[in-house]
C-alpha angles and dihedrals in degrees: 000000000000091000090052093050092046090050091050092049090050089049092050091049092049091048092052091051090051090060095215111134093213093055092042092051092047093049095047092042092050092049092047093046092050091048093051092046091050092048093051095043095248128131109293093207092056091047092051091047095051094041092048093050093048092046092050091053092050091046092051092050092047092049 
């Protein structure tokens, strides 16, 4: 699980550097979704997937 969280944090950092709201939203959403899933004992991959999709939508709308 630590490798997954580290990968998501790297993705979020890279997305913020890119400056694209869609990528930023997806990265932050994936990291947040994985964190919530880990905290609640759910599947981290599913949490990252759902959070990333929701973050990408929000980023696209904000863009």
